[in-house]
C-alpha positions, -999 to 999 in steps of 0.1 A, spaced: 512 -117 49 476 -127 40 453 -104 22 427 -99 47 454 -86 71 470 -64 43 434 -49 39 431 -43 76 464 -22 73 455 -6 44 419 6 51 420 8 90 413 45 90 376 37 86 358 28 118 324 25 131 320 57 153 284 56 166 255 37 165 219 42 178 196 13 169 167 20 194 151 53 195 122 68 211 86 60 199 83 42 170 122 37 161 124 61 133 156 79 142 181 51 140 214 58 127 250 46 122 283 69 120 314 59 103 349 79 112 377 84 88 414 96 103 414 122 76 387 150 65 371 143 30 383 109 29 368 88 -1 346 59 9 351 41 -23 356 4 -21 340 3 12 305 -16 21 286 -15 53 269 -45 61 243 -54 90 239 -89 104 208 -104 123 220 -123 153 186 -138 163 178 -175 160 158 -170 130 186 -144 113 210 -170 117 240 -144 121 234 -135 83 233 -101 66 200 -83 62 209 -49 47 241 -39 27 249 -4 18 277 4 -10 296 35 -1 310 41 -36 310 78 -44 307 91 -10 331 107 14 335 120 49 331 157 60 356 180 73 356 162 106 361 130 90 326 120 102 299 100 76 262 98 90 239 72 77 202 75 86 167 82 76 152 114 69 141 115 107 177 118 118 190 153 126 213 168 116 204 152 80 224 122 71 249 121 40 234 87 33 197 79 35 181 47 45 145 38 51 129 44 87 134 12 108 162 -4 87 183 -9 115 176 -40 138 179 -42 174 204 -66 189 218 -90 194 231 -79 160 263 -65 145 274 -41 118 307 -44 99 327 -23 74 343 -43 47 364 -36 17 345 -47 -12 310 -39 -26 274 -50 -25 277 -78 -48 301 -96 -21 273 -95 3 239 -108 -11 213 -110 14 216 -139 40 255 -139 36 270 -154 72 291 -129 87 328 -130 82 361 -115 90 372 -116 55 380 -83 41 366 -69 74 379 -34 83 359 -29 114 328 -44 132 304 -36 160 284 -64 179 258 -49 198 226 -55 220 197 -37 238 197 -54 267 199 -89 249 218 -120 257 253 -122 244 255 -136 208 285 -158 213 282 -168 177 283 -132 160 315 -124 181 331 -153 169 324 -150 133 334 -113 134 366 -117 156 353 -95 184 357 -99 222 327 -78 235 290 -72 228 281 -35 237 249 -31 254 232 2 242 207 -2 271 233 -2 299 219 28 317 183 17 311 180 46 285 183 32 251 159 54 235 182 84 240 215 72 241 240 56 216 269 32 215 300 55 207 336 47 200 365 61 223 397 71 207 413 38 221 389 18 203 367 10 235 332 20 234 309 40 259 272 48 258 259 82 264 236 108 247 233 107 208 258 128 190 251 125 152 274 142 128 299 153 155 331 139 171 321 120 202 347 139 225 333 172 216 364 181 194 368 192 155 350 220 135 316 230 150 295 229 119 268 258 114 234 241 109 207 251 85 171 242 89 141 248 67 108 255 82 76 245 61 47 253 87 21 229 75 23 190 63 -5 199 39 -18 226 18 -44 232 -9 -42 244 -48 -44 283 -45 -24 284 -11 7 304 -4 37 286 15 62 306 35 92 288 38 118 299 63 154 294 66 178 296 98 211 290 107 226 281 142 250 309 141 255 341 119 269 336 86 304 349 81 293 362 44 262 360 25 250 325 22 227 316 -9 205 287 -5 189 271 -35 162 243 -35 140 224 -56 103 213 -48 93 189 -78 85 153 -75 72 131 -106 36 148 -113 44 177 -92 65 201 -113 74 236 -120 38 241 -136 23 236 -102 39 266 -82 54 300 -85 80 319 -65 117 321 -58 135 288 -54 165 308 -41 172 329 -9 202 345 5 209 347 42 226 383 47 262 384 64 260 385 102 221 375 100 207 340 104 176 339 85 158 346 52 124 334 37 105 331 4 69 324 -8 58 298 -28 24 298 -43 6 265 -54 -12 270 -87 -51 264 -87 -47 249 -124 -85 237 -127 -74 201 -138 -83 171 -120 -51 155 -112 -55 139 -76 -34 150 -46 4 151 -51 36 153 -29 56 182 -30 94 173 -19 114 199 -6 155 193 -12 182 218 -10 203 220 -42 237 235 -31 263 215 -47 290 242 -36 280 248 -1 309 254 23 319 223 44 315 243 74 278 242 70 254 209 73 217 206 69 196 199 102 169 187 79 160 181 43 140 158 19 106 175 35 76 160 21 43 180 17 8 170 6 -7 192 -21 -45 186 -23 -59 190 -55 -92 211 -51 -109 197 -83 -118 162 -73 -144 144 -93 -178 134 -75 -193 100 -94 -232 98 -99 -231 65 -80 -229 61 -44 -204 46 -18 -208 8 -3 -223 27 29 -247 48 7 -254 23 -23 -268 30 -57 -280 4 -84 -284 1 -116 -263 34 -126 -231 14 -136 -234 -11 -164 -214 -44 -166 -187 -39 -192 -187 -75 -202 -186 -88 -237 -219 -99 -252 -211 -134 -251 -186 -133 -220 -208 -159 -202 -227 -178 -229 -206 -208 -221 -220 -210 -187 -257 -216 -198 -273 -248 -193 -247 -261 -170 -247 -272 -133 -223 -286 -105 -187 -293 -113 -193 -285 -151 -206 -250 -144 -176 -244 -120 -151 -255 -146 -167 -233 -172 -164 -201 -149 -128 -212 -146 -122 -217 -181 -133 -177 -187 -115 -164 -158 -82 -183 -159 -78 -186 -194 -39 -184 -199 -45 -170 -234 -64 -141 -222 -61 -133 -186 -33 -112 -175 -16 -109 -138 1 -76 -129 30 -71 -102 18 -66 -67 34 -29 -71 5 -26 -98 -19 -33 -76 -15 1 -60 -23 19 -90 -52 -5 -96 -68 1 -63 -64 36 -67 -87 33 -98 -108 3 -85 -115 15 -50 -119 51 -57 -142 70 -32 -173 79 -55 -176 110 -34 -139 121 -37 -117 113 -65 -86 123 -43 -96 92 -22 -99 55 -20 -127 39 -1 -118 15 25 -130 -20 28 -141 -31 65 -137 6 81 -162 21 54 -143 54 50 -127 73 25 -86 82 30 -62 100 5 -48 83 -20 -14 99 -9 -17 79 26 -6 45 12 17 30 35 52 28 27 68 23 60 64 -1 91 40 25 108 4 19 95 -14 42 116 -35 70 91 -25 49 61 -41 23 37 -24 -7 20 -34 -38 2 -59 -63 19 -58 -98 8 -96 -109 12 -83 -146 10 -54 -142 34 -22 -149 16 -8 -172 44 -39 -193 40 -36 -192 6 1 -198 0 7 -168 -22 41 -154 -25 56 -128 -46 81 -133 -74 108 -114 -87 97 -80 -103 67 -76 -80 81 -48 -64 80 -29 -98 50 -10 -111 55 -14 -147 17 -5 -160 -10 -24 -177 6 -35 -207 35 -54 -190 20 -84 -173 26 -123 -167 6 -153 -183 -16 -169 -158 -36 -200 -156 -56 -218 -129 -25 -235 -114 -6 -205 -110 -15 -201 -73 13 -180 -62 -1 -153 -86 -31 -151 -59 -7 -126 -44 -18 -99 -72 -52 -110 -81 -69 -76 -80 -104 -91 -81 -95 -102 -45 -76 -72 -31 -89 -41 -16 -79 -7 -2 -78 -12 36 -72 9 68 -33 -2 77 -40 -10 115 -75 -27 106 -57 -50 81 -32 -59 111 -63 -68 133 -81 -84 104 -50 -108 101 -56 -143 86 -90 -150 107 -119 -167 92 -150 -148 84 -179 -151 104 -192 -147 140 -167 -169 154 -140 -152 131 -139 -118 117 -168 -99 108 -155 -62 107 -149 -34 130 -177 -28 159 -202 -5 149 -195 -6 112 -226 -13 88 -213 -41 73 -215 -26 36 -184 -47 27 -197 -83 36 -211 -91 2 -182 -75 -14 -159 -97 5 -178 -129 1 -178 -125 -40 -141 -119 -39 -132 -150 -17 -154 -172 -36 -141 -159 -67 -107 -166 -59 -113 -202 -49 -127 -208 -87 -101 -187 -103 -73 -209 -87 -70 -247 -82 -58 -255 -44 -82 -230 -26 -117 -237 -8 -138 -220 15 -155 -247 40 -181 -246 66 -168 -238 101 -134 -225 112 -106 -243 100 -69 -238 110 -43 -223 91 -26 -257 87 -29 -272 62 -29 -240 37 -57 -237 10 -88 -237 33 -109 -207 46 -143 -205 66 -171 -199 69 -186 -208 37 -222 -204 53 -215 -170 65 -202 -159 31 -232 -174 12 -253 -153 35 -232 -121 30 -236 -125 -6 -274 -127 -2 -278 -98 23 -254 -73 4 -260 -75 -32 -235 -59 -58 -240 -22 -61 -229 4 -85 -194 8 -65 -187 -31 -69 -198 -30 -104 -175 -1 -113 -147 -19 -97 -154 -51 -116 -152 -30 -148 -120 -14 -138 -100 -47 -129 -113 -59 -164 -93 -34 -181 -63 -46 -163 -65 -82 -163 -91 -91 -190 -109 -111 -165 -142 -103 -145 -158 -116 -113 -187 -134 -124 -203 -131 -89 -206 -95 -94 -223 -97 -127 -246 -128 -116 -243 -132 -77 -268 -160 -80 -241 -181 -94 -230 -184 -57 -263 -202 -48 -260 -225 -80 -222 -236 -66 -226 -236 -28 -262 -227 -20 -297 -235 -22 -296 -241 -59 -261 -263 -58 -266 -288 -86 -295 -273 -103 -290 -261 -140 -281 -222 -144 -296 -202 -174 -282 -169 -182 -312 -144 -176 -323 -126 -208 -323 -91 -200 -331 -77 -237 -365 -58 -243 -375 -45 -276 -380 -5 -282 -364 5 -247 -374 38 -237 -364 41 -202 -366 81 -203 -404 74 -203 -407 44 -180 -393 40 -146 -397 22 -113 -390 33 -77 -380 33 -51 -349 12 -57 -338 -6 -36 -378 -15 -25 -392 -34 4 -428 -40 2 -443 -18 -27 -430 -7 -61 -443 19 -83 -442 25 -119 -444 57 -139 -444 66 -176 -469 39 -189 -495 54 -214 -520 29 -216 -520 -8 -210 -486 -28 -201 -473 -56 -181 -447 -60 -158 -428 -92 -152 -403 -97 -124 -377 -124 -126 -350 -138 -103 -315 -135 -116 -316 -173 -126 -345 -165 -149 -375 -179 -127 -405 -154 -131 -420 -146 -96 -445 -120 -108 -464 -113 -141 -491 -85 -138 -511 -62 -161 -510 -25 -154 -528 6 -168 -511 38 -166 -492 45 -135 -492 17 -111 -485 7 -75 -476 -29 -70 -477 -50 -38 -445 -72 -37 -437 -100 -13 -402 -110 -24 -372 -125 -7 -344 -100 -2 -321 -101 -32 -315 -90 -69 -342 -92 -95 -347 -84 -132 -378 -62 -138 -391 -60 -175 -418 -37 -184 -435 -33 -217 -464 -15 -231 -473 2 -266 -449 30 -266 -424 23 -239 -404 -7 -224 -377 -10 -195 -353 -37 -183 -338 -28 -150 -323 -46 -118 -342 -42 -89 -328 -48 -53 -353 -58 -28 -342 -53 8 
């Protein structure tokens, strides 16, 4: 007798009892249910494997669940699904894990190591299998590979959103209204469901939360229910109240009140997770819901003294570049200037690359909304959004995620092993200019973005004939994007930005260069972007020089291409900015100077060091300026006061 046949004889008591692969709305209530011949049967040594029957899937595995340590319930039922499935599953999987047909699911004798991703469907050690579809063509290959005779259609009644595939006692299948956590024929012990109710999805520090509990039927004896609320930084110091309730004999309800502590500390928003904690719950009960996530909003958010990109400020955030960081660029032009920049920002002895998971934490710092430290500021849509709303599932509405300003499909950026692990700033990879794949997690070119807008932006070129942001926005992101994209082309070899609108093939080209040069000039770096540059520098040990000196873009690609660049001298002697000030900033046609006692002089330089104004002043002064839009350096000196400050001319 062959081993596979022996395994089937020994383990045939476990079958696939019900499958719902396509549910209403966003497909977030999918489940698969197993059935054992005896109650409380161990599922040790079993593994559940899902196969993709599409042309691209090649009849290979895409999800493997090791069932070691689990057992069926009093009716021999074992339910697998996401937190949105009711009753609550005994085994949790992420939302949208189960694909629609034509696909298959099989239960095997073995463990997850036997089925790495992309394992071809097989009958070796197979216990039971179901090949299914959702009004799809029959996959003859899957049927042959799994030794099955029929592909079961979940949409046989045209009602796949509300019906599932269910097993008959004789091993055949029918399609009917879903019956998770219950025998398909209605037999067996009727379980008494327990439901918890937390009225709101969001609370603030200082609020009270009334948590209610209810059973389907009166309890035969007092039922004690325990629960926990902790989740990482949200711990027992963040709330008070009883975490145990008792439903009295003959009753169906109980409640408790939890108080969220107002601690006066700036912690940021947190997620409280309710979980039942009853190891010895009678098998005649089941949870109808559990693992409930509730947002706790920190009342003690910080407001920065600088503005958002939509209401920018200038000159309040200073660059944290080391004193000699750019000295090697001085006096260079053309390719030599570009190479010198790359030598700084891609130096493998200095520069670090973090994991793609670390980027989430970097963006929470670098893209923090200056008006509310609980939020990130979203590029393109120009709005704040809670840091708690990072997109973890396939549904993007109302969430934020990571935007590659130079689209990764065009750059050829790919993840590497370990990219899914957030291991902090002190764990990093070595990187150099030829490490192009590491553009996947180069934080200078990644921004927090609205989830749906990220999809809309896709991998389009920038510009009037490509992507220029959502309609009706102010365009406060345009200079930021230009400087990020052009930085990446210097940071890594193999990337370029070209005039026009190139296709996606070959990789490594993005348009439109002329547009990005204009964006850099019309939207100069503000305090938000300078702060972002400083934050990323603490993680990666490199800076974006086009934020510190945006005129470098003109010397590499613009009107001054090929000319020699000189680092502006921003030093003054005996600086006393408390006495002397210039306003408004940004300015248009006039500039005012206050705080000068006696005579002095004012000099205005372009960022490449060219003097465009030199005038004597006496006391407070009003100056008419006729300067092109851009960033300038103003130096004012007098006997007792002096100032050097960047000036934005609109």
